[in-house]
C-alpha positions as CSV (number, residue, x, y, z in Angstrom):
1,X,61.7,42.8,94.1
2,X,59.3,40.0,95.5
3,X,57.2,40.8,92.6
4,X,59.3,40.5,89.9
5,X,60.8,37.1,90.9
6,X,57.1,35.5,90.7
7,X,56.6,37.5,87.5
8,X,59.5,35.8,86.0
9,X,59.0,32.4,87.9
10,X,55.9,31.9,85.8
11,X,55.3,29.6,82.8
12,X,55.6,31.1,78.8
13,X,52.0,29.9,77.9
14,X,51.9,29.1,74.0
15,X,48.9,27.6,73.0
16,X,49.0,25.6,69.7
17,X,45.5,27.8,68.5
18,X,46.0,30.8,65.8
19,X,44.2,32.9,68.2
20,X,44.8,33.2,71.9
21,X,41.8,34.3,74.1
22,X,42.3,35.1,78.3
23,X,40.1,32.1,79.1
24,X,42.9,29.7,77.4
25,X,45.6,31.2,79.4
26,X,46.2,30.3,83.3
27,X,46.5,33.5,85.2
28,X,48.4,34.2,87.9
29,X,47.9,37.1,90.6
30,X,50.7,38.6,92.0
31,X,50.9,41.9,94.3
32,X,50.5,45.6,92.2
33,X,50.2,48.9,92.6
34,X,48.2,50.6,95.6
35,X,48.0,46.9,96.9
36,X,46.2,45.3,94.4
37,X,46.7,42.1,92.6
38,X,47.4,42.2,88.9
39,X,46.1,38.8,87.1
40,X,49.1,38.3,84.8
41,X,50.4,35.6,82.1
42,X,53.2,35.2,79.7
43,X,53.0,34.6,76.3
44,X,55.4,34.9,73.6
45,X,56.2,38.2,72.4
46,X,55.5,37.2,68.6
47,X,52.0,36.1,69.8
48,X,50.6,39.8,71.2
49,X,48.8,40.0,67.6
50,X,46.9,36.7,68.3
51,X,45.9,37.4,72.1
52,X,44.8,41.3,70.6
53,X,42.3,39.4,67.8
54,X,41.4,36.2,70.5
55,X,40.0,38.8,72.8
56,X,38.6,41.1,70.0
57,X,36.7,38.1,69.1
58,X,35.0,37.3,72.4
59,X,32.2,35.3,71.5
60,X,30.0,37.1,74.8
61,X,30.8,40.8,74.1
62,X,32.7,40.8,70.6
63,X,34.5,44.3,70.0
64,X,38.2,45.4,68.6
65,X,40.9,46.5,71.2
66,X,43.0,49.8,70.0
67,X,46.9,50.9,71.1
68,X,45.7,53.4,74.1
69,X,49.4,54.4,75.2
70,X,52.4,53.2,73.6
71,X,56.4,53.6,74.5
72,X,58.9,52.0,72.7
73,X,63.0,52.4,73.5
74,X,65.2,53.0,70.1
75,X,67.2,49.8,69.1
76,X,70.1,52.2,69.6
77,X,69.8,53.5,73.2
78,X,71.8,52.0,75.8
79,X,70.1,49.7,78.2
80,X,70.9,48.7,81.2
81,X,70.2,45.5,82.4
82,X,67.2,45.4,85.3
83,X,64.9,42.8,86.3
84,X,62.0,45.8,85.1
85,X,63.3,47.1,82.3
86,X,60.9,47.6,80.0
87,X,62.0,47.6,75.8
88,X,58.5,48.3,74.7
89,X,54.9,49.7,76.9
90,X,51.3,48.8,75.2
91,X,48.5,50.0,76.4
92,X,45.5,48.0,74.8
93,X,41.7,49.7,75.5
94,X,38.2,48.5,73.9
95,X,37.4,50.6,70.9
96,X,34.2,51.4,73.0
97,X,36.5,53.4,75.7
98,X,37.6,54.8,77.5
99,X,35.7,58.3,76.7
100,X,32.2,58.0,77.1
101,X,29.9,60.0,74.4
102,X,26.7,58.9,75.3
103,X,24.7,61.5,77.0
104,X,26.0,62.4,80.2
105,X,29.0,60.4,79.7
106,X,32.6,61.8,80.6
107,X,34.8,63.0,78.1
108,X,38.8,63.3,79.1
109,X,40.0,67.0,79.0
110,X,42.2,66.5,75.9
111,X,39.1,64.8,74.0
112,X,37.0,68.3,74.7
113,X,36.8,69.6,71.1
114,X,34.8,66.5,70.3
115,X,31.3,67.1,68.1
116,X,28.5,64.7,69.1
117,X,27.3,63.3,66.0
118,X,23.3,63.2,65.2
119,X,22.7,59.6,66.0
120,X,25.9,58.3,68.0
121,X,24.3,55.3,69.3
122,X,25.6,53.1,66.5
123,X,28.3,55.0,64.6
124,X,31.9,52.8,64.4
125,X,33.8,55.5,66.1
126,X,31.3,56.1,69.4
127,X,32.4,55.8,73.0
128,X,30.8,54.4,75.5
129,X,33.0,54.5,78.5
130,X,34.0,50.8,78.3
131,X,36.9,50.5,81.4
132,X,37.9,46.8,79.8
133,X,42.0,46.8,79.4
134,X,44.9,45.5,79.2
135,X,48.8,46.0,79.3
136,X,51.6,44.4,77.0
137,X,55.4,45.2,78.2
138,X,57.9,43.3,76.8
139,X,61.0,43.3,79.6
140,X,64.8,43.8,78.9
141,X,65.3,40.4,81.0
142,X,63.1,38.2,78.5
143,X,62.6,40.3,74.9
144,X,61.3,37.0,73.2
145,X,58.5,37.1,76.1
146,X,55.4,39.6,76.6
147,X,54.1,40.2,80.1
148,X,50.4,40.6,79.9
149,X,48.9,42.3,83.0
150,X,44.7,42.8,82.7
151,X,43.7,45.7,84.7
152,X,40.0,45.4,83.9
153,X,38.6,42.4,81.6
154,X,34.7,43.2,82.0
155,X,33.5,45.2,79.6
156,X,31.3,47.6,81.7
157,X,31.5,51.3,82.2
158,X,32.3,53.3,85.3
159,X,29.2,52.4,87.4
160,X,30.0,48.8,86.6
161,X,27.3,48.3,83.9
162,X,27.3,46.4,80.5
163,X,27.8,49.5,78.3
164,X,27.8,47.4,75.4
165,X,27.2,43.7,73.4
166,X,24.4,41.6,74.2
167,X,23.8,42.8,77.6
168,X,23.5,45.9,76.6
169,X,19.7,46.8,76.3
170,X,20.1,50.1,75.1
171,X,22.8,49.1,72.2
172,X,19.7,46.8,70.8
173,X,20.0,47.2,67.0
174,X,23.1,49.3,66.7
175,X,26.9,48.7,65.6
176,X,27.7,48.8,69.7
177,X,25.7,45.4,70.4
178,X,27.8,43.2,68.3
179,X,31.2,45.0,67.8
180,X,32.6,48.4,66.3
181,X,34.5,47.3,62.9
182,X,33.7,44.1,60.7
183,X,35.8,41.0,61.2
184,X,38.7,40.2,59.5
185,X,37.3,37.5,57.6
186,X,34.5,40.1,55.7
187,X,37.2,42.3,55.4
188,X,39.3,40.0,53.4
189,X,36.6,39.2,51.4
190,X,35.9,42.9,50.4
191,X,38.8,43.3,49.4
192,X,39.9,40.1,47.7
193,X,36.1,40.9,45.6
194,X,37.7,44.4,44.9
195,X,41.0,43.4,43.8
196,X,39.8,40.7,41.2
197,X,37.6,43.6,39.8
198,X,33.8,43.2,41.3
199,X,32.0,46.3,41.6
200,X,30.9,48.2,45.2
201,X,27.2,48.3,44.0
202,X,27.6,44.1,43.3
203,X,29.1,43.6,47.1
204,X,26.4,45.8,48.9
205,X,23.5,44.1,46.3
206,X,25.2,40.3,47.3
207,X,25.6,41.4,50.8
208,X,22.1,42.9,51.5
209,X,20.3,39.8,49.9
210,X,22.4,37.7,52.2
211,X,21.3,39.8,55.5
212,X,17.7,39.7,54.5
213,X,17.1,36.3,53.7
214,X,18.6,35.4,57.2
215,X,15.7,38.1,58.9
216,X,17.9,41.1,59.3
217,X,21.2,42.3,61.2
218,X,22.3,39.6,63.7
219,X,26.0,39.8,63.9
220,X,28.8,42.3,63.2
221,X,29.3,41.7,59.6
222,X,25.5,42.1,58.6
223,X,26.2,46.0,59.5
224,X,28.7,46.7,56.5
225,X,28.2,49.8,55.1
226,X,28.2,51.0,51.6
227,X,30.7,53.9,52.6
228,X,33.6,51.3,53.8
229,X,33.2,49.6,50.9
230,X,33.7,52.7,48.4
231,X,36.2,53.7,50.7
232,X,38.1,50.5,50.3
233,X,37.6,50.8,46.4
234,X,39.1,54.1,46.3
235,X,42.1,53.2,48.5
236,X,43.0,50.1,45.6
237,X,42.3,52.6,42.7
238,X,44.5,55.4,44.3
239,X,47.3,52.9,45.3
240,X,50.2,52.3,42.7
241,X,53.4,49.8,42.9
242,X,55.8,52.1,42.0
243,X,56.8,53.4,45.2
244,X,60.1,54.9,43.7
245,X,61.4,55.1,40.6
246,X,64.7,53.1,41.6
247,X,63.1,49.3,41.7
248,X,65.2,48.3,45.0
249,X,64.4,51.4,47.0
250,X,60.5,50.9,46.1
251,X,61.3,47.2,46.8
252,X,62.7,48.6,50.6
253,X,59.4,50.9,50.9
254,X,57.0,48.1,50.4
255,X,58.8,45.5,52.7
256,X,58.9,48.7,55.5
257,X,55.1,49.1,55.2
258,X,54.3,45.6,54.6
259,X,56.2,43.9,57.9
260,X,53.7,41.2,58.8
261,X,53.6,39.8,55.2
262,X,57.2,39.7,55.0
263,X,59.4,37.0,57.0
264,X,62.3,37.0,55.2
265,X,64.2,39.4,53.5
266,X,67.7,40.1,52.9
267,X,68.5,43.0,50.4
268,X,71.9,42.6,47.6
269,X,75.3,42.5,49.6
270,X,78.9,41.7,49.0
271,X,78.5,37.9,49.6
272,X,74.6,37.5,49.3
273,X,72.2,37.9,46.7
274,X,68.5,39.5,47.4
275,X,65.9,37.3,48.7
276,X,61.9,38.3,49.7
277,X,60.1,35.9,51.4
278,X,56.1,36.7,51.5
279,X,53.9,34.9,53.7
280,X,50.3,36.6,54.6
281,X,48.4,35.4,58.0
282,X,45.7,33.9,55.9
283,X,48.9,32.1,54.2
284,X,50.5,31.1,57.8
285,X,47.2,30.2,58.9
286,X,46.7,27.4,55.8
287,X,50.0,25.9,56.3
288,X,49.4,25.4,60.0
289,X,45.9,24.0,59.1
290,X,47.4,22.0,56.1
291,X,50.5,21.4,56.5
292,X,50.6,19.6,59.8
293,X,51.3,16.2,59.9
294,X,51.1,16.8,55.5
295,X,53.0,17.6,52.6
296,X,54.6,20.8,51.4
297,X,55.5,21.0,47.7
298,X,57.6,23.4,45.8
299,X,57.1,24.9,42.6
300,X,60.7,26.8,42.2
301,X,61.1,28.2,38.6
302,X,57.5,30.0,37.9
303,X,58.4,32.5,35.3
304,X,62.1,32.1,34.8
305,X,62.0,33.5,31.0
306,X,59.5,36.5,31.8
307,X,60.1,37.7,35.2
308,X,63.2,39.7,36.7
309,X,63.4,37.3,40.1
310,X,61.1,34.1,39.1
311,X,58.5,33.1,41.7
312,X,59.3,30.3,44.5
313,X,55.9,28.8,45.7
314,X,55.2,26.7,48.6
315,X,52.3,24.8,48.6
316,X,50.2,22.9,50.8
317,X,47.0,20.9,50.0
318,X,43.7,21.5,51.1
319,X,40.9,18.7,51.8
320,X,40.0,18.6,48.0
321,X,43.8,17.9,47.3
322,X,44.4,21.1,45.6
323,X,47.1,23.3,46.0
324,X,47.3,26.7,48.0
325,X,50.4,28.7,48.0
326,X,51.6,29.2,51.6
327,X,54.6,31.3,50.8
328,X,56.4,33.1,48.4
329,X,60.2,33.4,48.1
330,X,61.5,35.9,45.2
331,X,65.1,35.7,44.4
332,X,67.6,35.6,41.4
333,X,67.8,32.7,39.5
334,X,71.4,31.9,40.1
335,X,70.1,31.4,44.0
336,X,66.6,30.1,43.9
337,X,67.5,26.4,45.3
338,X,69.9,28.3,48.3
339,X,67.0,27.8,50.6
340,X,68.5,27.4,54.2
341,X,68.3,31.3,55.0
342,X,64.6,31.9,54.4
343,X,63.5,28.2,56.0
344,X,64.9,28.3,58.8
345,X,62.9,31.6,59.1
346,X,59.7,30.1,58.2
347,X,59.9,27.4,60.5
348,X,60.5,29.5,63.7
349,X,57.6,31.8,62.2
350,X,54.9,29.1,61.8
351,X,56.5,26.9,65.5
352,X,55.6,30.2,66.8
353,X,52.2,30.0,65.9
354,X,51.6,26.0,66.8
355,X,54.6,24.4,68.5
356,X,53.7,21.4,67.9
357,X,53.3,21.9,63.4
358,X,55.4,18.7,62.7
359,X,56.1,18.6,58.5
360,X,55.5,14.9,57.3
361,X,57.2,15.4,54.2
362,X,58.6,17.9,51.6
363,X,58.2,17.7,47.8
364,X,60.7,19.1,45.3
365,X,60.6,19.4,41.8
366,X,64.7,20.0,41.1
367,X,67.0,17.9,42.1
368,X,69.4,20.9,42.3
369,X,67.4,21.5,45.4
370,X,69.1,21.8,49.0
371,X,67.6,18.4,50.4
372,X,70.0,18.5,53.3
373,X,69.1,22.2,54.5
374,X,65.0,20.8,54.4
375,X,66.0,17.5,56.5
376,X,67.8,19.9,58.9
377,X,65.2,22.7,59.4
378,X,61.9,20.6,59.0
379,X,62.8,17.4,60.1
380,X,61.2,15.4,57.8
381,X,61.3,13.6,54.4
382,X,62.1,14.3,51.0
383,X,60.1,14.0,47.8
384,X,61.0,14.3,44.2
385,X,58.2,15.4,41.7
386,X,58.6,14.6,38.0
387,X,55.6,16.8,37.5
388,X,58.0,19.9,35.7
389,X,60.4,17.6,33.3
390,X,57.2,15.4,32.0
391,X,55.3,18.7,31.4
392,X,58.3,20.0,29.2
393,X,59.1,16.5,27.2
394,X,54.7,16.5,27.0
395,X,54.6,19.7,25.2
396,X,57.7,19.8,23.1
397,X,56.5,16.2,21.6
398,X,53.1,17.6,20.7
399,X,54.8,20.7,19.1
400,X,57.6,19.5,17.2
401,X,56.4,15.7,16.2
402,X,54.4,13.9,14.0
403,X,51.6,12.0,15.8
404,X,53.2,8.5,15.0
405,X,56.6,9.4,16.4
406,X,54.9,11.4,19.2
407,X,53.6,7.7,20.1
408,X,57.1,6.1,19.8
409,X,59.1,8.6,21.5
410,X,56.9,9.1,24.6
411,X,57.0,5.5,24.9
412,X,60.3,5.2,24.6
413,X,61.0,7.6,27.7
414,X,58.4,6.6,29.7
415,X,60.2,3.1,30.0
416,X,63.1,4.8,30.4
417,X,62.1,6.5,33.5
418,X,60.1,3.8,34.7
419,X,63.1,1.5,34.9
420,X,65.8,4.3,36.4
421,X,62.9,5.0,39.3
422,X,62.7,1.9,39.8
423,X,66.5,1.1,39.9
424,X,66.7,-1.1,37.2
425,X,68.5,1.5,34.8
426,X,71.0,4.2,34.5
427,X,72.2,7.4,32.2
428,X,73.3,5.0,29.6
429,X,69.6,4.6,28.5
430,X,69.3,8.0,27.4
431,X,72.5,7.6,25.4
432,X,70.8,4.3,23.6
433,X,67.7,6.7,22.8
434,X,69.8,9.5,21.2
435,X,71.1,6.9,18.5
436,X,67.9,5.4,18.3
437,X,66.0,8.5,17.8
438,X,68.9,10.6,16.0
439,X,66.6,11.6,12.8
440,X,64.0,13.0,14.6
441,X,66.2,16.3,14.8
442,X,63.8,18.4,15.8
443,X,63.0,16.9,19.1
444,X,66.2,15.6,19.4
445,X,68.1,19.1,19.1
446,X,66.1,20.2,21.7
447,X,66.4,17.5,23.5
448,X,70.2,17.5,23.9
449,X,70.3,20.9,24.6
450,X,67.8,21.1,27.3
451,X,67.5,17.9,29.0
452,X,70.6,15.8,28.0
453,X,73.1,17.9,30.6
454,X,70.8,17.7,33.6
455,X,70.0,13.8,33.2
456,X,72.5,12.8,35.6
457,X,71.1,14.8,38.2
458,X,68.0,13.8,37.9
459,X,68.8,10.0,37.3
460,X,70.9,10.3,40.8
461,X,68.0,12.0,42.3
462,X,64.6,9.3,41.4
463,X,67.5,6.7,42.3
464,X,67.9,7.8,46.1
465,X,64.7,10.0,46.9
466,X,60.4,8.5,46.8
467,X,58.8,9.7,44.1
468,X,55.7,12.0,44.7
469,X,52.4,10.2,43.5
470,X,50.6,11.3,40.5
471,X,48.0,13.0,42.5
472,X,50.4,15.5,44.5
473,X,51.9,16.2,40.5
474,X,48.5,17.0,39.4
475,X,47.9,19.7,41.9
476,X,50.8,21.3,41.4
477,X,50.5,21.4,38.0
478,X,46.8,23.3,38.2
479,X,48.5,25.8,40.4
480,X,51.2,26.2,38.2
481,X,48.8,27.1,35.2
482,X,46.6,29.1,37.9
483,X,49.5,31.3,38.6
484,X,50.4,31.6,35.1
485,X,46.8,32.9,34.1
486,X,46.7,35.0,37.2
487,X,49.7,36.7,37.5
488,X,51.2,37.0,33.7
489,X,48.0,39.1,31.9
490,X,49.7,42.8,31.7
491,X,49.4,44.2,28.5
492,X,52.5,46.3,29.3
493,X,55.5,43.4,29.7
494,X,58.1,45.7,30.7
495,X,56.4,45.7,34.3
496,X,57.5,42.0,34.5
497,X,60.8,43.0,34.8
498,X,60.2,45.4,38.1
499,X,60.4,43.6,41.1
500,X,58.0,46.2,42.9
501,X,55.5,45.1,40.6
502,X,55.8,41.3,41.1
503,X,55.6,41.7,44.9
504,X,52.1,43.9,45.1
505,X,50.4,41.9,42.7
506,X,51.0,38.7,44.6
507,X,50.1,40.1,47.6
508,X,47.0,42.0,46.1
509,X,45.1,40.2,42.8
510,X,47.2,36.7,42.8
511,X,46.3,36.4,47.0
512,X,42.8,37.7,46.4
513,X,42.1,34.9,43.9
514,X,43.6,31.6,45.7
515,X,41.7,33.5,49.1
516,X,38.5,33.5,47.2
517,X,39.1,29.4,45.8
518,X,38.4,28.5,49.5
519,X,35.9,30.9,50.4
520,X,31.9,29.3,50.8
521,X,30.6,32.1,49.1
522,X,32.6,32.2,45.9
523,X,29.6,31.4,43.5
524,X,27.4,34.0,44.3
525,X,29.7,36.2,42.5
526,X,30.1,33.3,39.4
527,X,28.7,35.8,36.8
528,X,31.8,37.7,37.1
529,X,34.0,35.3,36.7
530,X,36.9,36.2,34.2
531,X,39.5,33.8,33.0
532,X,41.8,34.3,35.8
533,X,38.9,32.8,37.7
534,X,39.6,28.9,36.6
535,X,39.8,27.0,39.2
536,X,38.0,23.4,39.7
537,X,39.0,20.3,40.4
538,X,42.5,18.8,39.5
539,X,42.7,16.4,37.3
540,X,43.4,13.3,39.9
541,X,40.0,14.0,40.9
542,X,38.2,14.6,37.7
543,X,39.4,11.3,36.7
544,X,37.9,9.4,39.9
545,X,34.4,10.0,38.4
546,X,34.9,9.0,35.1
547,X,33.4,5.3,35.3
548,X,35.0,2.3,34.0
549,X,32.5,2.1,31.6
550,X,34.1,4.7,30.1
551,X,37.2,3.4,28.8
552,X,37.3,1.0,25.9
553,X,40.5,-0.5,24.9
554,X,41.6,-1.4,21.5
555,X,44.3,-1.6,18.9
556,X,47.0,-0.5,21.4
557,X,45.1,2.6,22.9
558,X,42.5,3.5,25.3
559,X,39.0,5.2,24.6
560,X,38.1,7.5,27.3
561,X,33.6,8.9,26.2
562,X,33.1,12.0,27.8
563,X,31.3,12.4,30.9
564,X,29.2,15.3,29.5
565,X,28.8,14.8,26.0
566,X,28.4,10.9,25.4
567,X,29.0,11.2,22.1
568,X,32.7,12.6,22.2
569,X,35.6,10.4,22.8
570,X,39.1,11.2,23.9
571,X,42.0,8.6,22.3
572,X,45.0,8.1,24.9
573,X,47.8,6.8,23.5
574,X,50.4,4.7,25.2
575,X,48.0,3.5,27.9
576,X,49.6,2.8,31.3
577,X,52.7,4.7,30.5
578,X,54.3,7.8,32.4
579,X,54.5,9.6,29.3
580,X,50.7,8.5,27.9
581,X,49.0,11.0,24.9
582,X,45.8,12.2,25.0
583,X,44.6,14.4,21.8
584,X,42.4,16.3,24.8
585,X,43.3,20.1,24.4
586,X,44.2,20.1,28.6
587,X,46.9,17.1,27.0
588,X,48.2,19.2,24.2
589,X,49.3,22.0,26.4
590,X,51.9,19.7,28.1
591,X,49.4,18.9,31.2
592,X,48.5,15.5,32.7
593,X,44.7,15.1,32.1
594,X,41.9,13.3,33.6
595,X,42.1,11.0,30.7
596,X,45.2,9.6,31.1
597,X,45.2,9.5,35.0
598,X,41.8,7.4,34.6
599,X,43.5,4.8,32.0
600,X,46.6,4.5,34.1
601,X,44.2,3.6,36.7
602,X,42.3,1.3,35.1
603,X,45.1,-0.4,33.4
604,X,47.0,-1.1,37.0
605,X,43.3,-2.0,38.5
606,X,43.6,-5.0,35.9
607,X,47.5,-5.6,36.2
608,X,47.8,-4.6,32.6
609,X,50.8,-2.7,34.0
610,X,52.9,-2.8,36.6
611,X,51.9,-0.6,40.0
612,X,52.9,2.7,40.6
613,X,56.5,3.9,41.5
614,X,55.1,5.4,44.4
615,X,53.5,2.0,45.5
616,X,56.8,0.4,45.1
617,X,59.2,2.4,47.2
618,X,56.6,2.8,50.0
619,X,57.0,-1.4,50.1
620,X,60.8,-1.3,49.7
621,X,61.4,0.9,52.8
622,X,58.6,-0.7,54.5
623,X,60.6,-3.8,53.8
624,X,63.8,-2.6,54.6
625,X,62.5,-1.3,57.6
626,X,61.1,-4.1,58.9
627,X,63.9,-6.4,58.5
628,X,66.9,-3.9,59.7
629,X,68.2,-5.0,63.3
630,X,67.7,-3.1,66.3
631,X,69.5,0.0,67.1
632,X,68.3,1.3,70.5
633,X,67.9,-1.4,73.2
634,X,66.0,1.2,75.2
635,X,63.6,1.8,72.6
636,X,63.5,-1.9,72.4
637,X,62.4,-2.7,75.7
638,X,60.1,0.4,75.7
639,X,58.2,-1.6,72.8
640,X,58.1,-4.4,75.0
641,X,56.5,-3.0,77.8
642,X,54.1,-0.9,75.4
643,X,52.9,-4.4,74.0
644,X,52.7,-5.8,77.1
645,X,50.5,-3.2,78.6
646,X,48.2,-3.2,75.7
647,X,48.0,-7.0,75.8
648,X,46.6,-6.2,79.9
649,X,44.1,-3.7,79.0
650,X,42.6,-5.5,76.0
651,X,42.3,-8.9,77.9
652,X,40.7,-6.7,80.9
653,X,38.3,-5.4,78.5
654,X,37.8,-8.9,76.9
655,X,37.6,-10.6,80.5
656,X,34.3,-8.5,81.2
657,X,32.4,-8.9,78.1
658,X,32.9,-12.6,78.1
659,X,31.0,-12.5,81.4
660,X,28.3,-10.9,79.2
661,X,28.4,-13.9,76.2
662,X,28.2,-16.7,75.9
663,X,31.7,-16.9,74.2
664,X,34.7,-18.9,75.6
665,X,37.0,-16.7,77.1
666,X,39.7,-18.5,75.2
667,X,38.4,-17.8,72.0
668,X,38.3,-14.0,72.9
669,X,42.0,-13.9,74.9
670,X,44.5,-11.9,72.9
671,X,48.4,-13.1,73.7
672,X,51.2,-11.3,72.3
673,X,54.3,-13.8,72.2
674,X,57.1,-11.4,72.1
675,X,60.8,-12.6,71.8
676,X,63.4,-10.4,73.0
677,X,65.8,-11.5,70.3
678,X,63.4,-10.8,67.4
679,X,61.9,-7.9,68.7
680,X,62.8,-4.9,66.4
681,X,61.9,-1.3,66.7
682,X,63.1,1.2,64.2
683,X,62.2,4.7,65.3
684,X,60.1,6.0,67.8
685,X,60.4,9.4,67.1
686,X,56.8,9.7,66.1
687,X,55.2,8.4,68.8
688,X,53.6,5.7,66.6
689,X,51.2,2.9,68.7
690,X,53.4,-0.3,68.9
691,X,50.7,-2.5,68.2
692,X,50.0,-5.5,65.7
693,X,46.8,-5.4,64.0
694,X,46.0,-9.5,62.4
695,X,44.1,-8.1,59.4
696,X,46.8,-6.3,57.3
697,X,46.8,-5.9,53.7
698,X,48.8,-8.5,52.2
699,X,51.3,-6.3,50.8
700,X,52.8,-5.4,53.9
701,X,52.3,-8.8,55.5
702,X,55.2,-11.5,55.3
703,X,55.8,-14.7,57.0
704,X,59.1,-16.2,57.9
705,X,60.4,-19.4,58.2
706,X,58.9,-20.5,61.5
707,X,55.3,-19.6,60.3
708,X,55.2,-16.1,62.2
709,X,53.5,-13.1,60.9
710,X,55.6,-9.5,60.9
711,X,53.7,-6.8,60.2
712,X,54.1,-2.9,60.7
713,X,52.8,0.5,59.6
714,X,54.2,3.3,57.6
715,X,52.8,6.9,56.3
716,X,53.3,8.8,53.4
717,X,56.8,9.7,54.5
718,X,57.7,6.1,54.3
719,X,58.8,6.0,58.4
720,X,57.4,3.3,59.7
721,X,57.6,1.1,62.9
722,X,58.5,-2.5,63.2
723,X,55.8,-4.1,65.9
724,X,57.5,-7.2,66.3
725,X,56.4,-10.8,65.9
726,X,53.4,-12.2,66.7
727,X,52.8,-15.9,66.2
728,X,50.4,-17.3,64.0
729,X,46.7,-18.5,65.6
730,X,47.5,-16.2,68.7
């Protein structure tokens, strides 16, 4: 019993990394069988696969661990609550063991039927007698925790000699020098290329060229075989989405066979609708990487008119500010905005991988979205995106109206939305708009039937929620068009009414396209690109590359010269408006083109139009934070003490530096004059540094009547900290 008391008293370790290796854990030694000391550690059971991957990717001796033995209790089996009771037992063994198929090696009696290969040293299934292994136990006392017992962490045979890897001289030039299988990254690359239509011969040709260029194989991926790629291609060709004629039964079968890609699933019931949440391991990694301290955006209504169930996408923005799908939620139209049930499951899945993960903001595209659920689960700010409304308005304006009327109506709608977002207008503006343009029945009938009943909710949302930037809108719009091209391209439109087709294509072809978008070697297959490969920069990034000299303002319009063809120019009407009109092909489809964004930036930089609504709302939020009274004296006292501590540290450094320079100490010493009655700290939840910089942007620096400067900082979510008052001249 003392052994188990020692084990259960150990801390549960959960490193905030995508993979866990034994080097990242603190191992404890407890008494084991035959008076041996076992090396043990506790990790969350949900991260056992991460530990297996981390150990397989050992840089000193890469390998692969397989399940040698497993015992699992059935959930229906009555369990006796005892401290050493086991729910699940898994023995992981290095794939180069435990049998030894080398000459003179020992093979277990149950494996005597094995027939040695002619050249067994480098074959993937070769056993070399490796004794490296560890045990994973899931205890009844702590079902959420995995006990790892590392019996032998050295990749050696029974004689204690290296049996594979770089230290084994006999394995040089074979697969045993590296690892028995290719890496997960190369496996995904091969599968993705096959799914998008690249042939086996082309994949192997490009692979062999890269290996030859580097002078021969130097890692396990360089030993990729034609046989392996052909086998994967055959499996893809023979697979089918229709696992059963009944769509619901087929979905259940898909979920059972893809448990690792499903984070939430509920079938239809008397009280709840069908919901399926899909997230692959790669998508989870991208959500942790780019979503931490960043934004997650929602594209909630894709395929509403064509698909049986619309696709609700969650997106993050990579380093190029392009949208990457990190989860797909499939559910009926009437429940697509009921987010709390699957949102908590997604949050828990991310936090299991990285307990420090924190979202900065969540962008919604529908005013009826469950904002309270987002704030409750993610504990972050909520922003609203106007891209979908602008897209549909723009598309129907160019489709239903003549050029002159397009300019007038788009300018009027742009002014209305601008006033509402600046809290200077109400729903009455739309009433006046309908009366003034009642004669344009072709567009007004569409507007009154489709949008007028919804505008009340949009007005309330725009007045209460911060508006997302045009940069994020351009990224979401590009993703929406990519998904449309990559998903809705079937010749037989009847498949759109099957959910099993939808989940299968999202998890295979569509996922492959977005994975290849982030792959650095994508250009090697440029000659085989199809329309579905459409990628590139967002309209916002393209606009940044257009020089100001290419923009010419004349007669109330803007002319933007094409960067590639100097003789070609595009006309942008209503320059600086939220609903500008451009005559390029991309804008005629209702999209936000780079010419509109460039003209908008050009006008704002010259002061001919008002600053963006996002910047206005940021300043308003910051001003409110700076002038709100303190709500917690403890936080205020902590801020004061921290400011004094920073003052002492800075002055200590400056005093040391003043000895080595000729500058007077009085010119360098920093004095922080803190008045308790005026020191205000609003939020300490973000652990932001409570240090007031003297050089700040004029927009976020204000002066009070006594000549004191009040300064603050804010992040993209509008959260901030008032850093107190600093006297002028000190």
